[in-house]
C-alpha positions as CSV (number, residue, x, y, z in Angstrom):
1,X,18.1,-22.6,19.5
2,X,19.9,-22.9,16.1
3,X,19.5,-19.7,14.1
4,X,18.3,-21.5,11.0
5,X,15.8,-23.5,13.0
6,X,14.6,-20.3,14.7
7,X,14.2,-18.6,11.3
8,X,12.1,-21.5,9.9
9,X,10.1,-21.6,13.1
10,X,9.2,-17.9,12.8
11,X,8.3,-18.4,9.2
12,X,6.0,-21.3,10.2
13,X,4.3,-19.2,12.9
14,X,3.7,-16.4,10.4
15,X,2.4,-18.7,7.8
16,X,0.0,-20.3,10.3
17,X,-1.3,-16.9,11.5
18,X,-1.9,-15.9,7.9
19,X,-3.8,-19.1,7.3
20,X,-5.9,-18.5,10.4
21,X,-6.8,-15.0,9.2
22,X,-7.7,-16.2,5.7
23,X,-9.8,-19.0,7.2
24,X,-12.0,-16.7,9.3
25,X,-12.2,-14.0,6.6
26,X,-13.0,-16.6,4.0
27,X,-15.8,-18.0,6.2
28,X,-17.4,-14.5,6.6
29,X,-17.3,-13.9,2.8
30,X,-18.7,-17.4,2.2
31,X,-21.7,-16.6,4.3
32,X,-22.2,-13.4,2.3
33,X,-21.7,-15.0,-1.1
34,X,-23.9,-18.1,-0.5
35,X,-26.9,-15.8,-0.6
36,X,-26.0,-14.6,-4.1
37,X,-25.9,-16.3,-7.4
38,X,-23.7,-15.3,-10.3
39,X,-26.8,-14.6,-12.5
40,X,-27.8,-11.8,-10.1
41,X,-24.5,-9.9,-10.7
42,X,-24.4,-7.6,-13.7
43,X,-20.8,-6.5,-14.1
44,X,-20.0,-3.3,-16.0
45,X,-16.6,-3.9,-17.6
46,X,-16.0,-0.2,-18.3
47,X,-16.0,0.6,-14.6
48,X,-13.7,-2.3,-13.9
49,X,-11.2,-0.8,-16.4
50,X,-11.7,2.7,-14.9
51,X,-11.0,1.3,-11.4
52,X,-7.8,-0.4,-12.6
53,X,-6.5,2.8,-14.3
54,X,-7.3,5.0,-11.3
55,X,-5.5,2.5,-9.1
56,X,-2.3,2.8,-11.2
57,X,-2.7,6.6,-11.3
58,X,-2.9,6.5,-7.5
59,X,0.5,4.7,-7.3
60,X,2.3,7.4,-9.3
61,X,2.6,9.9,-6.4
62,X,4.4,7.3,-4.2
63,X,6.7,6.5,-7.1
64,X,7.5,10.2,-7.6
65,X,8.2,10.6,-3.9
66,X,10.5,7.6,-3.9
67,X,12.4,9.1,-6.8
68,X,12.5,12.4,-4.9
69,X,14.1,10.7,-1.9
70,X,16.8,9.1,-4.1
71,X,17.5,12.5,-5.6
72,X,17.7,13.9,-2.0
73,X,20.2,11.2,-1.1
74,X,22.3,12.1,-4.1
75,X,21.3,9.4,-6.6
76,X,19.1,10.9,-9.3
77,X,17.4,8.5,-11.7
78,X,14.9,9.2,-14.5
79,X,11.2,9.3,-13.7
80,X,10.5,6.3,-16.0
81,X,13.2,4.3,-14.2
82,X,11.6,5.1,-10.8
83,X,8.0,4.4,-12.0
84,X,9.0,1.1,-13.6
85,X,10.8,-0.1,-10.5
86,X,8.1,1.0,-8.2
87,X,5.2,-0.5,-10.2
88,X,7.0,-3.8,-10.9
89,X,7.9,-4.0,-7.3
90,X,4.3,-3.9,-6.3
91,X,4.0,-7.6,-7.3
92,X,6.5,-8.5,-4.5
93,X,4.1,-7.4,-1.8
94,X,2.1,-10.6,-2.2
95,X,5.1,-12.6,-0.8
96,X,4.8,-13.0,3.0
97,X,6.9,-10.5,5.0
98,X,6.5,-7.6,2.6
99,X,10.2,-7.4,1.9
100,X,10.2,-8.7,-1.6
101,X,8.7,-5.5,-3.0
102,X,11.6,-3.5,-1.7
103,X,14.1,-6.1,-3.0
104,X,12.6,-6.0,-6.5
105,X,12.8,-2.2,-6.6
106,X,16.4,-2.2,-5.4
107,X,17.4,-4.8,-8.0
108,X,15.8,-2.8,-10.8
109,X,17.5,0.5,-10.0
110,X,20.9,-1.0,-9.0
111,X,22.1,-1.1,-12.7
112,X,21.4,2.6,-12.8
113,X,24.0,3.3,-10.1
114,X,21.8,3.2,-7.0
115,X,23.4,1.1,-4.2
116,X,21.1,-1.5,-2.7
117,X,21.2,0.0,0.7
118,X,20.2,3.5,-0.5
119,X,17.2,2.2,-2.4
120,X,16.1,0.1,0.6
121,X,16.3,3.1,2.9
122,X,14.4,5.3,0.5
123,X,11.8,2.6,0.0
124,X,11.4,2.2,3.8
125,X,10.8,5.9,4.2
126,X,8.5,6.1,1.2
127,X,6.3,3.2,2.3
128,X,5.9,4.3,5.8
129,X,5.2,7.9,4.7
130,X,2.4,6.6,2.4
131,X,1.0,4.5,5.2
132,X,1.1,7.4,7.7
133,X,-0.6,9.6,5.2
134,X,-3.4,7.0,4.7
135,X,-3.8,6.7,8.5
136,X,-4.0,10.4,9.0
137,X,-6.4,10.8,6.1
138,X,-8.7,8.1,7.4
139,X,-8.7,9.4,10.9
140,X,-9.5,13.0,9.8
141,X,-12.4,11.8,7.6
142,X,-13.8,9.5,10.2
143,X,-13.6,12.3,12.8
144,X,-15.9,14.4,10.6
145,X,-17.9,11.7,9.0
146,X,-17.9,8.3,10.9
147,X,-18.7,5.2,8.9
148,X,-22.3,4.0,9.3
149,X,-21.7,0.3,9.8
150,X,-18.6,-0.7,11.9
151,X,-19.0,-3.3,14.6
152,X,-15.4,-3.6,15.9
153,X,-14.8,-2.8,19.6
154,X,-12.8,0.3,18.7
155,X,-14.0,3.2,16.6
156,X,-12.1,3.8,13.3
157,X,-10.9,7.1,14.6
158,X,-9.3,5.4,17.6
159,X,-7.8,2.7,15.4
160,X,-6.6,5.4,13.0
161,X,-4.7,7.2,15.8
162,X,-3.0,3.9,16.7
163,X,-2.0,3.3,13.0
164,X,-0.7,6.9,12.8
165,X,1.6,6.2,15.7
166,X,2.8,2.9,14.3
167,X,3.5,4.3,10.9
168,X,4.4,7.8,11.8
169,X,6.9,7.5,14.6
170,X,9.6,5.9,12.5
171,X,9.3,8.8,10.1
172,X,10.1,11.6,12.5
173,X,13.4,13.0,11.4
174,X,15.0,12.5,14.9
175,X,14.0,8.9,15.0
176,X,14.7,8.0,11.3
177,X,18.1,9.7,11.2
178,X,19.1,8.0,14.5
179,X,18.1,4.6,13.1
180,X,19.9,5.2,9.8
181,X,23.0,6.4,11.6
182,X,23.1,3.3,13.8
183,X,22.5,1.1,10.7
184,X,25.2,2.7,8.6
185,X,27.7,2.5,11.5
186,X,27.1,-1.3,11.9
187,X,27.2,-2.1,8.2
188,X,30.7,-1.1,7.0
189,X,29.8,-0.9,3.3
190,X,27.0,1.6,4.0
191,X,29.4,4.0,5.7
192,X,30.4,5.3,2.3
193,X,26.9,6.4,1.5
194,X,27.0,9.5,3.8
195,X,23.3,10.0,3.4
196,X,22.0,13.5,4.2
197,X,19.6,13.7,7.2
198,X,15.9,13.8,6.5
199,X,14.2,17.1,7.3
200,X,10.6,17.8,8.3
201,X,10.1,19.5,4.9
202,X,10.8,16.1,3.2
203,X,8.3,14.4,5.5
204,X,5.6,17.1,4.8
205,X,6.1,16.9,1.0
206,X,5.8,13.1,1.2
207,X,2.6,13.2,3.3
208,X,1.0,15.6,0.9
209,X,2.1,13.8,-2.2
210,X,1.1,10.3,-1.1
211,X,-2.3,11.7,0.2
212,X,-3.1,12.5,-3.4
213,X,-2.6,8.9,-4.2
214,X,-5.0,7.8,-1.6
215,X,-7.7,10.1,-3.0
216,X,-7.2,8.4,-6.4
217,X,-7.5,5.0,-4.8
218,X,-10.7,6.2,-3.2
219,X,-12.0,7.0,-6.7
220,X,-10.9,3.6,-7.8
221,X,-12.9,2.0,-5.1
222,X,-16.0,4.1,-6.0
223,X,-15.6,3.0,-9.6
224,X,-15.5,-0.7,-8.6
225,X,-18.8,-0.1,-6.7
226,X,-20.2,1.3,-10.0
227,X,-19.2,-2.0,-11.7
228,X,-20.9,-4.3,-9.2
229,X,-23.7,-2.7,-7.2
230,X,-27.3,-2.8,-8.6
231,X,-27.9,0.7,-7.3
232,X,-24.4,2.3,-7.0
233,X,-23.8,5.5,-5.1
234,X,-23.4,8.8,-7.1
235,X,-20.1,10.5,-6.8
236,X,-20.4,13.2,-4.1
237,X,-17.7,14.7,-1.7
238,X,-19.1,12.5,1.1
239,X,-19.1,9.3,-1.0
240,X,-15.6,10.0,-2.3
241,X,-14.4,10.7,1.3
242,X,-15.9,7.5,2.7
243,X,-14.4,5.4,-0.1
244,X,-11.0,7.1,0.4
245,X,-11.0,6.6,4.1
246,X,-12.2,3.0,3.8
247,X,-9.5,1.9,1.4
248,X,-6.8,3.9,3.2
249,X,-7.8,2.5,6.7
250,X,-8.1,-1.1,5.4
251,X,-4.8,-0.9,3.5
252,X,-2.8,0.5,6.4
253,X,-4.3,-2.0,8.9
254,X,-3.3,-4.8,6.5
255,X,0.2,-3.3,6.2
256,X,0.6,-3.3,10.0
257,X,-0.4,-6.9,10.3
258,X,2.8,-8.2,8.7
259,X,1.8,-11.9,8.5
260,X,-0.8,-11.1,5.8
261,X,0.8,-10.7,2.4
262,X,-0.4,-7.4,1.0
263,X,-2.9,-7.3,3.8
264,X,-4.8,-10.1,2.1
265,X,-7.9,-11.0,4.1
266,X,-7.4,-8.1,6.6
267,X,-8.1,-5.4,4.0
268,X,-11.1,-7.3,2.6
269,X,-12.7,-7.8,6.0
270,X,-12.4,-4.2,7.1
271,X,-13.4,-2.8,3.7
272,X,-16.5,-5.0,3.7
273,X,-17.6,-3.3,6.9
274,X,-16.5,0.2,6.1
275,X,-18.3,0.2,2.8
276,X,-21.4,-1.6,4.1
277,X,-23.7,1.4,3.9
278,X,-23.4,1.6,0.1
279,X,-25.4,-1.5,-0.7
280,X,-26.4,-5.1,0.3
281,X,-23.8,-7.0,2.1
282,X,-23.4,-9.7,-0.5
283,X,-22.8,-7.2,-3.3
284,X,-20.3,-5.3,-1.2
285,X,-18.5,-8.6,-0.6
286,X,-18.3,-9.2,-4.3
287,X,-17.1,-5.7,-4.9
288,X,-14.3,-6.0,-2.3
289,X,-13.1,-9.2,-3.7
290,X,-13.2,-7.9,-7.3
291,X,-11.3,-4.8,-6.2
292,X,-8.4,-7.0,-5.1
293,X,-8.5,-8.9,-8.3
294,X,-8.8,-5.8,-10.5
295,X,-5.8,-4.2,-8.8
296,X,-3.7,-7.3,-9.2
297,X,-4.5,-7.5,-12.9
298,X,-3.7,-3.8,-13.4
299,X,-0.4,-4.2,-11.6
300,X,0.5,-7.3,-13.5
301,X,-0.3,-5.8,-16.9
302,X,1.6,-2.6,-16.2
303,X,4.6,-4.6,-14.9
304,X,4.6,-6.7,-18.1
305,X,4.3,-3.7,-20.3
306,X,7.2,-1.9,-18.7
307,X,9.4,-4.9,-18.0
308,X,10.5,-5.2,-21.6
309,X,11.4,-1.5,-22.0
310,X,14.5,-1.2,-19.9
311,X,15.7,2.3,-19.0
312,X,18.7,3.6,-21.0
313,X,20.8,4.4,-18.0
314,X,22.9,4.5,-15.7
315,X,22.4,8.0,-14.6
316,X,22.9,7.9,-10.8
317,X,26.2,8.9,-9.5
318,X,27.5,8.5,-6.0
319,X,27.5,11.8,-4.0
320,X,30.7,13.6,-3.3
C-alpha cells in the first residue's frame, strides 16, 4: 500500500474510533443530564476559580521535572521558559495523536538553544513519568480504599497495575537508554547530542515530583465538586485520596487510549463512575463535564498570558 494512503487510512481509523467513543460516552451523559434542568444547578463561581488555579498549580511539578531533564541532558533553560513552554504546550494535547503538545514545547524552547530532538526526548520521559506516577498513586489508594461504585469488569487496582506496566516499562533506565541509543544511531543529526544515560535516581525524583502534581489535581477535582453538588463532601484525607485516585486513574487511562484527544470521553466516563459515591449521578455528570471545561479555560488563559512575554534567552548551550 502507498505510504501516504496508509497514513491517511490510519488517521481515518483513529478518527472513527474516537467518534465511536465520544458517541457512547455522550449517550451515557445525555441519559444522566436529561433528568436535570439548569435551574436545579447552583454553581459557586469561587470554587470554579479555585479548581482552575489548583489545576495550574498541579502542572508546575511536571514542568519543573521537564526542565530538570533538560538540565540533566546539558541544556539548561530558565524556569519561566520551561513553565511557559510546558503550559502553552498543554493546548496541543487536544489534537488527535497527542504529539502536538510535544511539538509546541519543542518549538518554544528551540530559540533558547535546545535542539528539537532533545526536547522531544525529555518530553517523552516527563510525560510517561507523570502517567506512571498517576497509575501508581491510583493503584495504591484503591488497594487501601477501593471506590464504592465501579461496575467495569476489572477492579481499578487491576487496571492500575496494567497502566503502571504500560507507562512504567518505557521509563526503566535499561529500556529507555536502549531505545534512545537506537534512535540516535539511526538519526544522524542526533548523534551529536551525546545525551547522558538516565539513572534510577532521575526516575525516582520524577515520580515523587509528578505525584505532588496529582495530589493538587485531586484538590482541583474536589473544588469542582464544591462548585456543583448540592451537598458537596467535606475535605478529609479519604475524600482527597479518592478524588486524587479518580482523576489520576481516569487521566492515565485516557492517555493510554491514544485515539482520544486528551482522553476526551474516556476520562469523563471513568471519572463519572469513580466519583459516583459523592452525589447524585446527574450532578456528578455535570461536575465531570465542567471539570474538563474549567481546566481548558485555565490552560487557555495562562497560555495567552505567557505567550506575549517571551523569555529573554538563549541560555542553553550544547554540552561538551
